[in-house]
N, C-alpha and C positions, 0 to 999 in steps of 0.2 A: 555795420560791424567793421568795415574797412576804416571808417572814420575813428572808431573806437580803438583799433589797433594802432593807428597812426598817433592818436592822442596819447595813448598809453606810453609809446616809445618817446614821444616828444616831451611830455611832462616829466617822465622819470629822468630824462636827460637833463632838463633845465632845472627842475625842482628837487631832484633826488628821489630815491626809491621810496623813502618814508612818506613823503607828501605828494609824490607825482602819480601814484597809481589810481587815485580817486576817480578822475575824469574818465579814463579809459575803461575801468571796471564798471563804473556806473552806467556808461553808455551800453556796454555789453549786457548788463543785467536788465536795463530798461528795454532793450531790444528783445531779450528772451521773454520778459513779462508780456510784452505786446504780442509776440508770436504765440505764447502759451494760451493767453486769454482768447485770442482770435481762433486758434486751432481747437481748443476745448469747446468753445461756443459752436463752431462749425460742425464738430464731431457730434455734439449733442443733437443738433438739428438733423444731421444725416441719420442718426439713430431714430429720431422721430419719424422721418420719412420711411424708414424700414418698417416701423411698427404700423404705419398707415398703409404701407404696401401689403403687409400681412392681412390687414383688415379687409382690403379690397379682394383678396383671394378667398376670404372666408364665406363660401357659398353655403346657403341653407338647403339641405336635401331632405325630401320627404321619404321616409322609410316605414316598413312595418316591423314593429318590435312588440313582443307580448301580445300579438293579435290585433294591435291597434296602430293607426297611422300616427306618426309624430315627426317633427322637424328636428334634424340634428345638423351639426356643423360638418362640412366636408372633411375636416381634419379628424372627426370622430368616427368616420365610416370604416367598417371592418369587413373582411372577407366573410361572405355568407349572408350579409344584409340584403333584404329585398327592397329595391329602390323603385319609386314611381317616377315615370318619365312622361312629360307632356310637351306640347308645342312650346318652343322657346327655351327649353331647359338645356343645360350643358350636361353631357354624360359625365358623372363625377368620378367614375372608376371603370376599369375594364370589367366586362361581365358578359353574361348570356341572357338572352330574352327568355322569360318564363311565360309571359302572356302579353298580348298586345294586338292592336288593330291599326291598319294603315300607317304603320310606323316607318317614316322616312328620315334618314339620318344624313346630315351634311358633314362629310369628313374632310372638307377642303383644307382645314387647318393642319391636318395630318398628312394627307395624300396630295393636296393641290388640285384635286378633281372637284369641280363645282357641282356636278350632277349628284343629287341626293341618292343615297343607297337605301333600297327597301330591305328592312330587317324583318325576318319572319322565322317561323319554326325551322324552315329549311336552311336559312342562313342567319343564325341567331347571335352572331358575334357583335358586341358593342365595345367601342374603344373610347377610353377617357379623352376628354377634350373636344369630342365631336358634338354637334348641336342637333336637337330634334326639330326638323322642318315641318313635320305633319304627323298627326296621329297621336297615340299614347300607348303606354305599356308598362310592364314590370320587368325588372332585370334582377338577377342574382349576382352579387359582386364576387369576382374571382381574383382581382389584384388591385391594390391601392398604392397611392404615393409614388415613390420612385421606381416601383416595380411595374408600373403601367407604361404603355407606349408613350403617352403624353409626358409622364414624369421623366422618362429617359431623354425625350426630345428637349424638354425645358432645361434639364441638367446640362445638356450639350451646348445649348445656345446661350444660357444665362439670361439675365434681365438687365435691360438698359435703364438705369435710373438717372442718367445725365441730362435729363430734359432741361432746356433753358427756356424760360418764359419770355414773351415779347418785352416785358418790363425789364427783365434782367439784361436782355440784349441792349436795350436802349440805355440802361444805366451803365453798362460796361463801356458804351460809347462815350457817355458823359465823363466817366472816370478817366478814360484814356485821354480825352480832350483836355480836361483840367490838369492831368499829369503832364501832358506835353507842354502846356502853358507854364507850369511850375519848373519843369526842366529847362525850358527856354529862358525863364527869368534867372534861374540859378546859373546857367551858362553865361548870360549877359553880365550878371554880378561878378562872376569869376573873371571874365575878360576885362571888365572895367577896373576891377580891383588890381589885377596884374599890371595894367597900364598905369594906373594911378600910383602904384607902389614904385615902379621903376622910373617914373618921371618925378618922384619926390613929393607927391601929394598925400600919401598915406604913411602913417607910422608903422614900423615893423613890429614883429611879435616880441614880447618880453622886454619892453622898453629899449629895444635896440635902435630906436630912432628911425629917421627917414633914410631911404637908400641913397648911398653916394658911391658912384662908380669908382672902383679901385680902393675904396676905404672900408666898405661894409664886408664883413667876413662871409665866407661861403656858408658857414653853419647858420648865421643869422638870416641869410637869404632863404636857405632851405626851410628854416623854422617859419619864416613869414609866409612862404608859399604854401606850406602845410596848413597854416591857420586860414589862409584864403580858401583852400580846398575844403576845409572843415565848414566854413561859412556856407559855401555852395551846396555841400552835401546836406547840411542842416535845412536849407531852404527846400531841397528836394524831399526830405523826410516829411516836412509838414505839407508840402504841396500835393503829393500823390494821395488821392482820396480812396485808399483801398477799402474803406468802410462802406462804400456805396453798394457793391455787390453783396457784402455781408448783410447789409440792412434788408435787402430784398429776401435773402434766404431766411433771416430771422422772422421777417414779416409774414412770409408765406407759411413757414413752419408753425408759427404761432396761430395764424388764421386757420390753417388746416386742423390743428389740434382742437381749437375752440369750436370750430364748425361741427365737429363730431358731437359735441355737447348740444349743439343746436340742430341735431338730427340731419346733418349733411356730410356725406363722405366724398371727398374730392378724389377723383381718379386722374385728372390731368391738371397740373399746376396752373397752366395758362387760364383755365376756367375761373380761377379765383379772381384774376384781374378783369377778364372779359365781362363777368357778370355785373360789374359796376357800370358797364357801358350799355347794358341791355335797355332797349327802347320799347320792346314789346315782348310779352310772355304769352305763348300759345299753350293753354292748359287743357288737360283732359278733365272730364267731369267726374267720373266715378272714382271715389277714393281720394281724389285730390281736393276737389271742391266739396265733395260729400263725405259722409262718415264711413261709407262702405259697410254699413250694418243694415243689411237688407231684410225686410219682412214683407210678406204678402198681405196687403191691406184691402185689395179689391179682387173679386173673382167673378167671371162670367162663365157659367158652366150649364150645359143642357138647356140653352135657350133663354137664360135670364141671369141677372145679378144675384149673387148669394150673400145673404146677410144673416148671421155672420158668415165669413168666407169659408168656414170649415163645415157648414151645414149642407151636406149632399144627400140627406136622407130621402129626398124625393126621387133620386136617380135609381134606375134599374141597376141590379148587382153586376150584370155583365158590363155595363157602361163604366161603373166604378173600377172594375177589374182591369179593363183596357187602359183607363186613365192612369191607374196606379202602376201598371206595367210600364207605361211610357215614362213616368216620373222616375221609377227605380232603375230601369235599364238604360235609358238615354241620359246618362249622367256620368261625369268624371269624379263626382263626390262619393262619399260613402257614409254609412251609419254604423257606429259601434255601440253596442249595448251589452252591459254585463251586470249581473247581480242585482237586477231590479232598479238600477240607477237610471237617471235621466239619460236618454240616448245622446251620444256624442257625434255630432255631424261635422264632417270635414269636406273641404273642397273650396272652390272660388265662392265669393259672397252670393252670386246669383244662384249657383248650384245649391248652396246651403239653404237659401230662402225657399227654393222649390222643394227640396227634400224635407225641410221643416213643415211646409204646408202639406206635403204628402203624408207625413207622420200624423199630422192633426186630423186628416180626413180618413184615417184608419189604415194607413200603409204599414204592413209588417215587412221591413226591408229585406231581410234574408229570405223570407218565404216568397216574396214577390220576385226576387232574383232567381230563386230556384224553380219557379214555374215555367221558365223559358230559357233558351240557350242563345247567346249572342252569336250571330253568323258573320256580320260585317258592321263596321262603324265608319261614320263620316264625322271626323272631329270638327269642333267649332273653330272658326277663325274670323278675324275682323272684316274680311272681304265678303264671305258668304253670309255672315251674321245668322247662321243656323247650324244645328248639329243633328245628325240622324243615326239611327241604329236599326239593323234588321235582326229580328229574333224569331226562332222557331218555337212555337208553343208545344210543351211536352205532351206526349201521347196523342198528338194530332198531326195533320199534314199542313196546318195553317202557319203561314209566315206573316208576321206583323212588321210593317215598316213605320217606325215612329220618328217624327220630326218635331223639333222645338226651336224657337228663335224669335227674331223681331216680329211682332204681332202682324203688322201690315204685310210683311213679306210672306209669312206663312199663310195668311188669309188669301193672298194672290194665288197660292198653289192649291187652294181648297175649292172644290165645287159642290161639296156636300157638308152637312152639319148633323151631328148626332143629337137625337131628341131624348128627353128624360126617360121615356118608356122604352128606350133602346132602338127606336126606329131611326132610319136615316133618310133625310130629306135633301133635295136639291136646294142650293143657295140661290134664291131669286134676287134680282137687282135691288129691290126694296130692302131685303134682309141684309145684303152686302153693305148697303148704305148705313143700315142700323148698326152693323158690327163695326164699321169704320168710325161711326159717331161714338160707340162705346170705347174704342181705342183712344180717340181724341179726347174724350172726357177724362179717361184715366191719365193721359199724358198731361192734360191741363192742370192736374193736381200734382205734377212733378213725379208721376209714377213711371217706372220702366215697365213696358208692356211686353209680356212673353206669351206666345200662343203654343198650344200643344195640338198636334194633328197626327193622323195615322192613315195607313192604307193596308189592305189585306191582299196577300198573294197566296196562291197554291204552291205547294212544295215543288211541283213540276216546273213552275215558272222561274225557279231559282237555279243558277248554274251549279254544276257538279262541284264537289268539295275542292278538287284540285284547281278549280278556276275561281274560287271564291275571293282570293286575294286581289284579283284584278277587277272584280265586279263592282260597278258603281251603283249605289243604292238609288232606285228610282225616286224622283222628287214629286210625283203626283200622277193623277189627281188625288188629292187627300180629302179626308173627312175631319172637319174641325171638332176638337174635343173640349177645349177650354182656353180662356184668355185670362191671365192673371196680371194684376198691377202690383209691382214691387216698390215699396217706399224706401228710398235711400236719402235720409235727411241731409240738408245742407249743413256743413260745419258752422257752428255758431260764431267762430272767430274769423271766418272767411270774408264776410262783407267788409269788416274793418280793414283787413289785410289788402283787399282789392282797392279800397278807398285810398290807403297809404301809397299803393303803387301808382294810382292815377295822379295823386298829388305830387309824386316823384317824377312825373313825366313819362310813365310807363303804361302803355296800352295793354290791357289784359283781354285776351280773346279765348273763347271756349271752343275747342274742337272735339266733337263727340260722335259716337256711332249711334246715339239714341235718336228717337223720334224728335222732329223739330219742335213740336208742341212742348214735350218734356224739357228739351234743352232750353227753350225760351223761358219757361217757367222758372227753372233753376237759375239761369243767367240773370233774370230780373231779380230774383231773391238775393243773389250774391252781389248785385250792384254792377254786373258786367255789362248788361244790356240797358242802355239809357235812351232817352228820347233822341231820335235822329240816327241811331245805330241800326244796322241791318242784321237780320238773322236769316241765313240761307242754307240750302242743302248742298252737300258735296257735289251732286250732279250738276247743279246750277253753276257753281263756281268753276267746275271742270269745263263747262261748255262756253264760258266767257271767252271773248277774244282777248288778246294780250292788252290792247288799249282799254277795253272795258274792265278787265281785271284790275289794272293799275288805277283806274278811276274810282272803282267801287271799294277797293281794299281798305283805304283809311276808315271807311264807315262800317266795315264788316266786323261785328263783335262775336257772332256765334255762327259756327258751321256745323250743322247736324247731319246725320246719316252720311258721315264722311268715311271714305276708305283711306288706307295708308297712303295711297297715291295722291289723294286730295290734300292730305296733310303735308306731304313733301312738296306739292305744287305751291301751297300757300307759303311755306318757308322760303322757297326760291323766289317767289313773287315779292315777298316782303324784303328780302335781301337786295333784290334789284332796285327797290325803292330807297335803299340806303339805310334800312332798319338793322339794328343789332338784335338778333332773334334768339330768345330762349324758348325751348320746347320741352314739354314733359311728355313722357311716354312709358308704357309698361309692356306692350305686346311685342312679339317678334317682328311683326310687320311695321312697327314704329321705328325700327332700327335705321332705315334710310333717312327719315326726317331728323332723328336724333343726331346722326352723323353729319347731315347737311347743315344743321343749325349752328349758330355761333357758340351756343351753349346747350348741350343736350342734358336733360335732367331725367334720369330713370327713377322709377319707383322701387323702393327697397323691399316692400312687403309683397305687393302684387306683381312687381316687374319680373319679366323673364330674364334669364342669364344673357340671352342675345341682346336684349334692350340695354342691360347694364353694361355689357362689353362695349357697346357703341356710344355710351354716354360719357359725359365729362364729370358729372356730379351725380351721386346717388342720394335721393331724398329718402332717408331711412324710415320715416313715419308716414310717407305718402301724403303729407299735409301741405296745402298751398302756403300756409303761414311760414313753413320752413323755407320755401322758395323765396319769400320776401326777406327772410333773415339772410339768405345767401346773397341777395342783391346788396343788402346793407354791408355785409362783409367785403364784397367786391369793391364797393366804394371806399370802404375803410382802408383796404390794402393800398390803393392808389394815393389816398390822402396822407397816410402815414409815411409813405415814401417821399411825398412832397415835403412833409415836415422835416424829415431828416436831410433832404437835399438842401433846404433853406438853411438849416443849422450848419451843415457841413461847409457849404459854399461861403457862408458868412465868416467862418473861422479861416477858411483858405484865403479869401480876399484880404481879410485883416492881417493875417500872419505874413502873407507874401508882400503886401505893401509895406508893412512896418520893417520887415527884414531887408527888403530891397532898398528903401530910402536910407535906412541906417547903415547898411553895408556900403552903399555908394558914397555917402557923405562922411561917415565916421570910420569906415574900414572894418567895423565889427558889428555883430548883431546883438540886440538887447537880450534875446532869448537863446540860451545855449542848446546844444544838441540834446542833452538829457532832459532839459525842461520841455523842449518841443516834442520829445518822445512821450512825455507824460501827457501833454496837451493832445497829442495824437491818439493816445489810449482813451482819453475822455471823449474826444469828438468822433472817433471811429467806432470802437467796440461798445463802450458804455453808452454813447449817444444812440447808437443803433438799437441797443437793448431797450433804452428808455423810451425812444420815440416810435419804434416799430412795433411796440406791443400795447399800443393804446386800443382799448376796446371800442367798437362802434356804438353809436347812439342813434336814437330815432331822428335827430335833426339832420342826419345824412340824407333822409328821404324827403327833406324839404327842398332839395336842389334838383335841377334837371340831371339826366344821365351824363356821365363823363364821355366825351367824344373819343373814339378810337384814335384819332389823330391829334387830340389835345396835347399841347406841349407839356413836358414834365415840369418846366419852369415857366410859370405864367407871370403876367405883369405885376400881380399882387406880391408874388415872391421876390421879383426883382426889386420892387420898392422896399420891401422889408430887409432884403440882403444889403442893399447899398446904404440904407439909413443906419443900420446897425454897424456895418463895417466902417462907414465914415466916422461914426462916433468913436469907435474903438481906435481907429488909426489916429485921429486927431488927438485924443486924450493921451494915448501911449507915446506918440512922438513928442508931444509937449513934455511929458515926463522924461523921455529919453534925452532931450536936448536942454531942458530947463528945469528938470525935476529937483536937482540939488538946491537950486536957488529958491524955487517955489516952496519946497518943503523945509527950507533952511537947514539942510544937512551939512555937517562939517565933520572934520576928523578924517583919519586915514582910510576908514571904511565907508565913506559917504557914497562913493560910486557903487559899492556892493549892495548897500541898503537900497539905493535908488533902483538898481537892476532887480533886486528881490521884490520891491514894491510893484515894478512893472510886470514881473512874472505873476505875482499874486493877483494883481488887478486884471491881467489878461485871463487867468483861469476863472475868476469870479464873473467876468464879462461873459465867458462861454456858458457858465452855469445858469445865469439869468437869461441868456440868449436861448438856452435849451428850454426853459420855461416859456419864453415868448413864442418859441416855434410850435408849441402845442396847439395854438390857434392861429391859422394863417390870416383870417379876416376878423374874427371876433375880438373885441377889445378886452373882454374879461378872460385873460389867459389862465386865471386860477380856478376857473369853473371845472369841477370834477377832479381837481388835483388831489384832494384828500382821500379819494376812493382808489387812486392808482398807487398801490403800495410799492410796486416794483419801481416806478418812476421816483417816488420819494426816497426809497432805499438807495437807488443809484446816486441821486444828488447828495444824500446824506453821507454815503460812503466816500464820495469824491471830496467833500469838504473835510472829512476826517483825515483822509490820505494827504490832502494838501497841507493840513496843519503838521502832520508827521514829517512830510518831506521838508518843509521850510524850517521847522523848529528843531527837528532831531536828526535829519539826514542831510544837513546843510552842506557838509563837505562833499557828499556825492552829487548833490543837485546844484552845486555852485551858488548857494544862497547863504544868507546870514540870518541870525535870530532877529525877529522883529518885535517891537514893543506893541502893546495893544492898540496904541494910537495909529500906527501904520497899518495894522490889520483892519481897523475901522475905515481908514482911507481906501484901502483896496476893495473892501466890501461895498463901500458907498459908490465907488466908480462902477463896479459891476451892477449894483442896484439901479443906478441911473439909466441903464439900458431899458428898463421896464417902462418908465414914463415916456421915454423917447418912442418906444414901440407903440405905446398907447396913443400918443399924439399923431404919429405917422399914419395910423389906420384911418384918420379922418381925411387923409388926402385921397381923392378919387383917382382911380386909374382905369384906362380902357380895358374892357373885359377880354377883347381879342388881342392876340400877340402883336406887338408893334411891328415885327418883321412881316407878319402876314398882312397887316393893314397896309404897310408900304407896298408890298407886292400887289395887293388888290388895287391900290391907287395907280400903280404902274400899268396894270392890265386895263383899268378903265381909261387911262390916258391914251394907251395904244388903240383901244377900241374907238375912242372919240376921234383920234387922228385918222384911223382907218375909215371911219364914216365920212369925215371931211374930204379925204382923198377920193372916196367913191363919188361924193357929191360933185367935186371939181371935175372928175373924169366924165361924169354924166353930162355936166354943163358943157364941157369941151366937145363931147359927142354931139350934143344938140346944136351947138354953134356950127360945127363942121357939117352937120346934116342940112 
């Protein structure tokens, strides 16, 4: 803008007001266009981030409306709603406890106190923003939104959206370095030009001739100095790559928006980049590798296998009653039936499978629940792997303690088994072995094994009502009732996705709480467990020494019966080995592993709010295939930035070199400030839009993971940059110094035509260079071009604007009308950059950065020198001895 003001005053003084205002005004308009385009683009991306931020806060809440359970958005919650709470949920509003058991709430986000608060009928207050640590319950909403404690706190502190990703930080560094180089070149050109002018080597402005002491007027000296300053400022304009940070913003915003369509919601921007570096993925089994559509396909009840699984006709009625009581009461799911329609079962997939089986064997849900009253509950979690409930049977003094959970764990607590005729027998060693073989047989068929057991107490053995809340339900000895095998089929698309990951250099590991036989069967079906790989249990991994763990870890593909602590231990061990770890998780106890991993991936459907809050990306469909798509996007983000850097630096190197050589030798630059501002708009904003929005393709998974420390500019890019810049510099400097002779230009405007051809050729060189930059190593740069409408639109619009600027706005752009012949010459010069790029890609370059290779050679040299010194020292010691 300063250059524009100076130019306006100078030109109006020398050329008159009528013809002298063009340069200054055109510079000002060009600057405003660049600022507006950049600002509008940036603003649109910030709006995109705001929309995505709203999506992150859109929690799904389970409520009762019209007598049935349903999921609603937290934004649709109203006062008076009855909300269900379970382990890992975030309390969505302020409210009062209506009903619940063993409900412990973590209010650390509100109060700073880490100790969980026990919420009961005596202290029923629930505050929005707190988390459910244990138990479950129902609450009635009393305040929502900004009227809650959490809402007022959030309003007071606001939200920080100024997160800078590692790639943005690195690119800011590159932009600063290139800018400093440009400013240094501009300063050097300014100093040399001043010296050359005053010693008589350069012509002054406006045909004022060379400087002669005592003869050249003060106004001519001032005008010449202003022109030299304009040249220096012009060099700075083109040298500062302000488009680099914008390219990252565009790239990340585009990737985040498109990733939602691929069922991935990004919570932390840096995860977009880090996912491209992932070397191992530790995945859950249930719901991620499997469909999470569970059905009971095997059942052992009353001493034998049932075929079909719903045929319990040989069982005594009392046996059936106790079993149905355990299914109905020891569950966080529910059954809704109305008007003779098919019953609607809600709850987790495992709970739904058990309730469906209960309905098939004759359970009347409401009636079964009404026959007894719940006294105390022990909620299921991933450490205990079992859930319990104590109920008192109506009109009796009998208290039944029901347990269900991992079959072999429940079997360990049992010392008796119920027989079909309702008698109870001791479990002898042979029968225990038989039951374990039943469990292993189900597990070998990829079934999840759940056991049901109970024990009976007298009312006198139960604490008084006021002490019930502190009462821990006894865990045995129990009487075994049933073992069921639940089928959760592997997703059909998972084996191919796992294969793609393995081809991309990513090791996929399964970490599950299931039986090792079930886990092994599923892992083999998915292609995770291969010959030479290990499948171990969490306890085994936990008991390894550090050395043993490091030695075995590369071979471990499956960890079964794992606790959240085992999962965290594996993540830490993998990171110590230099792996970049992505971890999937859905439970509250997965939060430490999700937070510790380089990329935490929470499940959107089955994941708890605690897991989601500690994750970097939410997989909205709980599908492993979506995880693979995220890897592809991560690699695409890094590659698109590299494409833009190559394009930008080629323009910078070419423009700086041309202007520097021309300014030092001829005293003026071939490209004016307005022309360079137009080039600046092409290479910064429009270039960023075109190259930063390339969609990823499957070929990205044919390469190994990107290293966290990999340079932004690799040897391949340096080869491409210097080859293209060298071509542009040579051709355009030849035109600068010999263009009028080569093109046989004559007449009063020959120099103006030559400068216009140089400007035209330079712009077309950048357009073809933009196409070349689409593929860093592939020779066919046109592959997929016809499907990228945004890229084609930007290139087409640039050509149209270039024609308008040269042919119709020539007074503003310091150009002249060109005949079609000179247009063809300009286009041909630009087009020739494509065959040069094609040929150059045959030149092999070392994969590792040259600077790193030199550094490693120095290190090896020092080591060899050190070894020789040690040998000489030892030899001298031996001689002395």
